[in-house]
KEDO-923013 format. One record per residue (C-alpha): residue in three letters; x, y, z. Coordinates in pm, 1 decimal. Each point is the difference from the previous one (the first is absolute). Layout:
% residues N
SITE code X Y Z
SITE ALA X Y Z
...
***
This chain:
% residues 412
SITE code X Y Z
SITE MET 1336.5 -1108.9 1338.3
SITE VAL -346.6 42.6 -149.6
SITE LYS -223.2 277.9 131.9
SITE THR -378.2 -3.2 14.8
SITE VAL -253.4 265.9 -94.2
SITE ALA -115.1 4.0 364.9
SITE GLU 354.3 87.3 110.8
SITE ILE 18.0 282.7 -253.2
SITE ASN -337.5 134.1 112.9
SITE LYS 132.3 1.2 357.6
SITE LYS 292.5 213.4 -120.0
SITE ILE -240.5 233.7 -183.1
SITE ARG -204.6 47.0 316.8
SITE GLY 320.8 71.3 192.8
SITE GLY 127.3 244.5 -260.8
SITE THR 315.1 -203.0 -71.1
SITE ALA -80.0 -156.6 -339.5
SITE ALA 257.9 64.4 -273.4
SITE VAL -201.6 113.4 -302.5
SITE LEU 135.3 90.5 -343.4
SITE THR -177.1 112.8 -312.3
SITE ALA 65.2 -203.8 -312.7
SITE GLU 201.9 292.9 -134.5
SITE GLU 224.0 -2.8 310.2
SITE PHE 38.2 -378.5 -10.2
SITE LYS 94.5 -4.8 -370.4
SITE LYS 263.1 269.0 57.9
SITE LYS 166.2 -223.2 257.2
SITE VAL -6.4 -286.9 -250.2
SITE ARG 159.4 217.8 -269.8
SITE ASP 260.2 122.0 250.5
SITE GLY 98.3 -361.9 63.7
SITE GLU -100.5 -3.9 366.8
SITE ARG -42.6 -339.5 162.1
SITE LEU -365.6 -7.8 107.9
SITE SER -137.7 -226.2 271.7
SITE PRO -344.4 -68.0 149.1
SITE ASP 165.0 73.4 334.0
SITE ASP 29.9 365.6 -100.9
SITE ILE -320.6 67.9 -196.0
SITE ASP -357.6 -80.4 107.1
SITE VAL -222.6 149.2 -269.2
SITE VAL 39.1 137.7 -354.3
SITE THR -282.3 213.4 -137.3
SITE CYS -72.2 -40.3 -371.7
SITE GLY -235.7 192.7 -224.9
SITE THR -129.3 85.2 -340.6
SITE CYS -194.9 280.7 -167.9
SITE GLY -145.3 1.7 -347.0
SITE VAL -294.2 -63.3 -228.4
SITE MET -202.2 -290.2 144.2
SITE SER -313.4 -56.7 -201.9
SITE GLY -155.4 -250.3 238.6
SITE THR -96.5 259.7 260.2
SITE MET -358.1 68.0 108.1
SITE ALA -190.9 159.8 287.6
SITE ILE -315.8 -89.4 190.4
SITE LEU -176.4 315.4 117.9
SITE THR -319.7 84.8 186.3
SITE VAL -119.0 338.2 -125.0
SITE PRO -280.5 214.1 146.7
SITE VAL -201.4 131.6 -295.7
SITE ALA -345.9 97.4 128.8
SITE GLU -225.8 16.9 304.5
SITE PRO -129.7 -331.8 134.8
SITE GLY -307.8 -114.8 -190.4
SITE ALA 89.0 195.7 -316.1
SITE PHE 42.7 -318.0 -207.9
SITE ARG -7.6 -375.6 37.2
SITE ARG 294.5 -116.1 -209.3
SITE ALA 265.4 184.0 -201.4
SITE GLU 19.1 -102.9 -362.6
SITE SER 306.4 194.7 -110.1
SITE ILE 248.4 237.1 161.6
SITE THR 308.3 202.1 -93.2
SITE LEU 256.7 176.8 218.7
SITE ASN 167.5 294.7 -172.9
SITE GLY -124.9 -163.9 -317.3
SITE VAL 168.9 -333.8 73.1
SITE PRO -255.1 -279.0 -39.2
SITE ALA -47.0 -227.7 301.3
SITE PHE -189.9 -323.5 60.6
SITE PRO -279.1 30.1 262.5
SITE GLY -32.6 -290.3 243.1
SITE PRO 15.4 -274.9 91.0
SITE CYS -201.4 128.3 299.2
SITE PRO -289.5 222.0 -118.2
SITE ASN -20.9 194.5 330.3
SITE GLU -372.7 19.4 -73.0
SITE GLY -154.0 329.6 106.2
SITE LEU 307.7 129.4 189.5
SITE GLY 116.2 256.2 -258.1
SITE LEU 339.9 -170.8 -1.6
SITE VAL 165.7 -185.3 -286.4
SITE ASP 256.7 -274.6 42.0
SITE LEU 207.4 -9.6 -315.5
SITE VAL 315.7 -129.5 -162.2
SITE VAL 230.2 223.7 -208.9
SITE TYR 278.4 -131.3 -218.0
SITE GLY 327.9 187.8 -13.6
SITE THR -7.9 -38.7 -377.8
SITE SER -350.6 142.9 -54.1
SITE HIS 1.2 321.1 -202.6
SITE ALA -191.2 325.7 31.2
SITE SER 208.2 159.9 -275.0
SITE ARG 334.1 -33.3 -173.5
SITE SER 168.0 160.2 299.0
SITE TYR -206.0 -102.6 304.1
SITE GLY -80.1 -348.5 122.4
SITE GLY -33.9 -224.0 301.2
SITE GLY 361.0 57.0 110.8
SITE ASN -54.5 376.2 4.8
SITE LEU -321.7 -49.9 196.1
SITE PHE 177.9 -216.4 259.3
SITE ARG 255.5 276.6 53.9
SITE ASP -279.9 254.3 47.9
SITE VAL -176.0 -230.3 248.5
SITE ALA 320.1 -45.5 200.5
SITE SER 81.9 371.7 5.5
SITE ALA -344.0 75.1 155.4
SITE GLU 39.2 357.3 -127.6
SITE LYS -141.6 -38.6 -350.3
SITE GLU -369.4 19.5 -83.8
SITE ILE -144.1 -316.0 -149.2
SITE GLU -305.4 51.9 -218.4
SITE VAL -242.9 -291.9 30.7
SITE HIS -273.2 -70.2 -256.7
SITE THR -245.8 -277.4 72.3
SITE GLU -292.3 -140.7 -199.1
SITE ALA -269.5 -185.0 193.9
SITE GLY -367.5 -65.4 -65.6
SITE GLY -6.3 229.1 -302.7
SITE LYS 141.5 294.2 195.6
SITE ASN 340.9 165.4 9.9
SITE PHE 174.2 85.3 326.1
SITE GLU 302.2 228.9 12.9
SITE CYS 218.8 89.2 295.1
SITE THR 354.9 92.9 97.4
SITE VAL 200.9 -191.7 259.2
SITE TYR 356.0 -2.2 131.1
SITE GLY 209.4 -308.6 57.9
SITE ASP -30.4 20.5 377.7
SITE GLU -381.3 5.4 -29.3
SITE LEU -15.9 -345.9 -154.5
SITE HIS -143.5 -253.9 242.8
SITE TYR 243.4 -267.5 -118.1
SITE ALA 301.9 5.3 -230.7
SITE MET 210.7 -310.8 -53.6
SITE MET 257.2 -57.0 -274.6
SITE ILE 68.3 -349.1 -131.3
SITE THR 263.1 -100.5 -252.3
SITE SER -89.3 -307.3 -201.0
SITE ARG 361.1 -29.3 -116.1
SITE SER 285.0 226.8 99.8
SITE ALA 372.0 15.2 76.3
SITE PHE 82.6 -241.7 -282.4
SITE LYS 349.2 -143.7 44.6
SITE ASN 109.2 268.7 -238.4
SITE TYR -154.2 29.3 -337.8
SITE SER 105.3 54.1 -358.8
SITE ALA 128.4 238.3 -263.9
SITE PHE -239.4 56.2 -290.3
SITE VAL 97.0 60.3 -362.6
SITE ASN -194.2 18.1 -324.3
SITE SER 125.3 -234.4 -272.1
SITE GLY -260.9 119.2 -251.4
SITE LYS 21.3 288.8 -243.1
SITE ASP -273.3 225.3 134.0
SITE PRO -15.6 176.8 339.4
SITE VAL -221.6 -170.1 258.3
SITE ASN -221.4 156.2 265.6
SITE THR 55.8 -202.3 315.2
SITE ILE -17.1 26.1 376.8
SITE PHE 378.8 -41.3 -8.2
SITE SER 71.6 337.3 -163.7
SITE VAL -102.3 364.0 29.8
SITE LEU 34.3 79.1 -369.5
SITE PRO -69.8 -271.8 -257.3
SITE LEU 288.0 -250.2 24.1
SITE SER 206.2 27.1 -319.2
SITE GLY 55.3 -308.7 -212.5
SITE GLY 315.0 -157.7 -133.2
SITE LEU 143.7 -72.7 346.1
SITE THR 97.5 366.2 37.9
SITE GLN -142.4 71.5 346.7
SITE ALA -34.8 -191.9 325.9
SITE THR -206.4 60.5 311.2
SITE VAL 68.4 -175.7 330.7
SITE SER -170.4 -84.7 328.4
SITE GLY 131.7 -137.5 329.2
SITE CYS 213.5 128.8 287.1
SITE GLY 272.5 -263.0 -38.2
SITE GLU 201.6 -108.6 303.6
SITE ILE -222.8 169.9 261.3
SITE ASN -322.4 -177.7 -108.2
SITE PRO -138.9 -203.5 296.0
SITE LEU -51.8 -322.0 -195.0
SITE GLN 341.6 30.7 -162.4
SITE ASN 139.6 -28.2 353.5
SITE ASP -238.7 -277.8 108.2
SITE PRO -44.1 -184.8 -331.8
SITE ASP -126.3 -323.1 158.0
SITE ILE -261.2 192.5 202.5
SITE ARG 145.4 -127.9 325.1
SITE PHE -119.8 306.7 192.9
SITE LEU -234.8 199.0 -225.8
SITE ARG -297.1 -222.1 74.6
SITE SER -364.5 48.5 88.1
SITE GLY -29.9 209.1 315.8
SITE ALA 342.0 164.2 -19.4
SITE GLY -6.3 374.3 55.3
SITE VAL 97.4 247.6 -272.9
SITE LEU -33.3 365.8 -86.1
SITE LEU -236.8 67.8 -289.1
SITE ASN 43.7 359.8 -115.4
SITE GLY 133.9 72.0 348.4
SITE ALA -294.7 -151.1 192.1
SITE GLU 37.7 -319.6 200.1
SITE GLY -160.9 -293.6 -176.8
SITE LEU 14.2 -375.5 -33.2
SITE ILE 102.7 -245.9 -266.5
SITE LEU -307.3 -200.0 -104.1
SITE GLY 203.7 -254.1 -195.4
SITE THR 141.0 -32.1 -346.2
SITE GLY -185.7 191.3 -269.9
SITE THR -141.3 -80.5 -339.4
SITE ARG 251.1 -124.5 -260.6
SITE SER 249.4 -74.3 278.1
SITE SER 238.7 -283.0 -84.9
SITE PRO 311.0 -145.1 167.9
SITE GLU 213.6 168.8 -266.0
SITE LYS -175.4 337.7 21.6
SITE PRO -191.3 28.3 327.2
SITE ASN -210.1 295.9 106.8
SITE LEU -211.4 89.1 301.9
SITE SER -357.1 90.7 84.5
SITE ILE -12.1 262.6 276.4
SITE SER -260.2 207.6 182.5
SITE ALA 9.3 311.2 218.3
SITE GLY -232.6 274.1 115.3
SITE MET 35.9 316.9 -207.7
SITE ALA -36.1 242.2 292.9
SITE GLY 368.6 -23.2 93.5
SITE MET 143.2 3.7 -350.8
SITE ASN 256.9 253.7 -117.8
SITE SER -126.7 152.7 -324.8
SITE GLU 359.1 49.3 -123.4
SITE PHE 39.5 -378.6 -29.0
SITE MET -301.8 -41.7 -229.6
SITE GLY -194.7 157.9 -283.9
SITE GLY -71.1 -15.4 -368.3
SITE PHE 245.3 -52.6 -284.0
SITE LYS -104.3 110.8 -348.9
SITE THR 87.4 -239.7 -281.6
SITE SER -74.9 -2.5 -370.6
SITE ALA -278.3 -249.6 76.4
SITE GLY -151.8 197.8 289.0
SITE PRO 84.1 62.8 366.4
SITE GLU 145.8 -277.3 217.5
SITE CYS 50.7 -27.9 376.5
SITE ILE 318.3 64.8 202.2
SITE THR 38.6 -206.2 319.6
SITE SER 281.6 -28.8 256.9
SITE ILE 72.2 -295.6 228.5
SITE ALA 256.2 -66.0 274.5
SITE ALA 63.8 -327.4 182.6
SITE ALA 233.4 -110.3 277.6
SITE ILE 225.3 -302.1 -53.8
SITE PRO 126.3 -153.9 327.4
SITE VAL 363.3 -111.5 -2.8
SITE LEU -9.4 -337.0 172.2
SITE ASP 291.0 -188.8 -154.1
SITE ASP 267.5 -5.8 -270.3
SITE GLU -258.0 -93.6 -263.8
SITE CYS -174.8 334.1 64.4
SITE ILE 331.5 181.0 -42.7
SITE ALA 58.8 -179.4 -330.4
SITE ARG -346.7 85.0 -133.1
SITE LEU 26.7 362.9 108.7
SITE SER 339.0 38.9 -167.9
SITE VAL -144.7 0.6 -352.5
SITE LEU 105.6 310.3 -195.4
SITE ASP -152.7 183.4 -295.9
SITE GLU 263.2 -141.0 -234.2
SITE GLU -114.9 -353.7 90.1
SITE VAL -373.1 62.8 -42.2
SITE PRO -109.5 -102.2 -351.0
SITE LEU -217.1 240.2 -198.5
SITE PRO -196.3 -180.9 -272.6
SITE ILE -35.8 198.6 -323.9
SITE VAL -354.9 -56.2 -123.3
SITE ASP -176.7 82.1 -326.4
SITE VAL -294.9 225.0 83.7
SITE HIS -214.1 -170.4 -268.1
SITE ASP -14.9 -350.3 146.5
SITE ARG 214.6 9.0 318.3
SITE ARG 250.4 -230.3 -172.2
SITE THR 341.6 8.1 168.0
SITE LEU 262.6 116.9 -248.7
SITE GLY 298.6 0.7 233.3
SITE PHE 127.7 104.2 340.3
SITE SER 174.5 297.7 153.0
SITE ASP 48.0 77.6 371.3
SITE TYR -106.4 266.0 248.0
SITE GLY 358.0 121.8 39.6
SITE ARG -48.7 178.0 -331.4
SITE ILE -313.0 170.4 134.4
SITE TRP 94.6 98.5 354.1
SITE GLN 381.8 -11.7 19.1
SITE SER 103.5 140.6 -337.4
SITE ALA -269.0 268.3 -25.4
SITE GLY -123.1 297.5 199.1
SITE ARG -267.4 -7.5 269.5
SITE HIS -124.7 359.4 -2.4
SITE ILE -121.3 245.9 -259.4
SITE THR 174.0 336.9 13.8
SITE ALA -135.8 316.9 -160.9
SITE ASP 157.6 312.8 -144.9
SITE PRO -288.2 252.4 -22.2
SITE ALA 230.8 241.5 -188.4
SITE LYS -41.3 -225.8 -305.6
SITE CYS -380.9 25.4 -1.3
SITE LEU -131.9 124.2 -337.0
SITE PHE -342.2 87.8 144.7
SITE CYS -177.7 -194.1 -271.7
SITE GLY -345.7 102.8 111.9
SITE GLU -162.0 -338.4 43.6
SITE CYS 296.9 -179.2 158.5
SITE PRO 37.2 -346.5 -160.0
SITE ALA 200.5 -128.4 296.2
SITE GLN -275.9 106.9 238.4
SITE GLU -266.9 -147.2 -226.4
SITE GLN 172.0 -337.2 -29.4
SITE CYS 138.4 -34.6 353.6
SITE PRO -162.1 -321.7 126.8
SITE ALA 1.6 120.5 361.9
SITE ASP -101.0 365.9 -54.4
SITE ALA 333.0 106.2 149.7
SITE ILE 107.1 263.4 -255.6
SITE MET -70.2 370.4 49.6
SITE PRO 14.8 263.5 -274.1
SITE GLY 336.0 175.7 -6.9
SITE GLY 209.9 -306.0 75.2
SITE GLY -109.4 -86.7 350.8
SITE ILE -48.5 -345.0 151.3
SITE ILE -241.8 -94.5 277.7
SITE SER 228.9 -233.2 193.3
SITE SER -285.1 -157.9 197.5
SITE ARG -142.9 -126.6 -329.5
SITE CYS 309.3 -60.7 -217.0
SITE LEU 77.3 -370.3 -50.8
SITE SER 319.5 65.5 -201.3
SITE CYS -149.4 -210.9 -278.2
SITE GLY 182.5 191.3 -272.9
SITE ALA -301.5 90.8 -216.9
SITE CYS 87.2 371.8 10.1
SITE LEU 340.4 -67.9 -157.1
SITE SER -159.2 -73.2 -336.9
SITE THR -299.6 234.5 18.9
SITE CYS 175.8 327.3 98.8
SITE ILE 137.8 153.8 -319.0
SITE GLY 207.7 249.0 200.6
SITE GLU 188.2 -283.1 174.8
SITE VAL -79.6 151.6 339.6
SITE TYR 8.3 -340.8 168.5
SITE SER 289.8 -242.1 22.1
SITE MET 75.2 -345.3 137.6
SITE GLU 185.8 -299.8 -137.5
SITE THR -260.0 -276.9 -47.5
SITE GLY 237.5 -263.4 -133.2
SITE SER -54.5 -264.3 -264.6
SITE ILE -39.5 -372.8 -41.9
SITE GLU 179.1 -224.6 -247.0
SITE LEU -182.0 -239.4 -230.0
SITE GLU 186.8 -205.4 -259.6
SITE GLY 291.0 244.7 7.4
SITE LYS -222.5 304.7 -41.6
SITE GLU -24.2 268.6 267.4
SITE ILE -362.7 102.8 53.1
SITE PRO -49.4 322.2 199.1
SITE VAL -234.4 -8.3 299.4
SITE VAL -258.3 275.8 -53.7
SITE LEU -223.3 -67.1 301.7
SITE ARG 33.2 -153.1 347.2
SITE GLN -333.1 -97.2 153.4
SITE SER 152.9 -65.7 340.8
SITE ASP 152.9 258.3 234.2
SITE ARG 303.1 -132.9 186.1
SITE ARG 20.9 317.6 208.3
SITE ARG -349.2 -49.7 143.0
SITE GLY 69.6 -371.6 40.6
SITE GLU 299.2 90.1 216.5
SITE GLN -204.7 260.0 189.8
SITE ILE -270.0 -248.0 101.5
SITE CYS 279.0 -237.5 113.4
SITE SER 129.7 280.0 224.6
SITE ASP -349.4 68.8 132.9
SITE LEU -42.0 -365.1 97.4
SITE LYS 345.3 -8.7 161.9
SITE GLU -97.5 300.0 212.0
SITE LYS -321.5 -168.8 111.8
SITE ILE 187.8 -316.2 100.3
SITE GLU 271.7 187.8 187.2
SITE SER -263.4 195.4 192.1
SITE GLY -178.4 -320.6 98.8
SITE LYS -313.2 86.1 -200.1
SITE PHE 24.4 -286.2 -247.9
SITE MET 49.2 -362.8 102.2
SITE LEU 76.2 -296.8 -219.5
SITE GLY -296.7 -232.9 -26.7
SITE GLY -179.0 -264.8 -202.3
SITE MET 321.5 -197.9 -46.1
***
């Protein structure tokens, strides 16, 4: 028997839909349970990690009406934005676009700004140039007249591991410290078996108009994103920033400047046996291309089982080992600003990326980050730019919304 999305939505409205997170579904697969579309209606999938193709459209009040005719340049907390396209002539407002990858400094960029906008508790310093005059003001995220996030490409059907085949270290967005040469270090991205497109690889359900959570706020899939291909699809998504959870987003410092963290969850309806087969993919079966950071040439393949099944998920700290170095190198290099002096971790910020393992000389922090194999050589993973724990959390958040009847399947 084949179900329909309308029938599942009827169950959701009645509070009887059987909803599993991807993590729960995969456990049943590993336990050898016989799974049927008769027993499961929806599986929630998710991902969290660095997604460079993230931007925001904001309307920012900067001056009294009549103060200027057209803004020529504007920054928010030092992050450069692009005024327009609407000039809002004479209204004292500026429509603008901010890229998640724009930089104010080595440690603060568009991703950090988006987190501050969503939190609504952080001051945002606005500097505007118009008609030969400077205008300065301070606003909070909830004072913006409009705030919409759009991803131009996101939730790639997993991603890649990056290595450096050259001799010299390379500054790259794929590492926190310069990536060492000689194939001695690897960094990885992608949430493996819980990624939405990994569970709907033919984009049967994740189409234009389908609902998703973008950083915890309800949004819509606009379609496939830039550089999407049948082999490696991705999605373009939009959502209002007012309902976003700041813990699912933010900046991520790299050796080439700050990047943008984004989290996405999507619901996959279980209509038939084909859905069960697609959803049964496990980390060990998801290929992980190993790519040279110089030219993106594929050097070989590993799998996500090595990243998420054979390694740890959480950083643990032993403050008793702290050497009190003065300027703490782990705090300085933490890409998410999650390290506190004395060996503490701010859990709401920590992405368990593993950067602190190599930067803390006192070995306060510990976690097994695993390795990948290339031509018989084990290459240690020194950085994970995706957070499986947050990916699983946003899956749970979406499951809760569906079970409470607050999120319906649509656009399918």
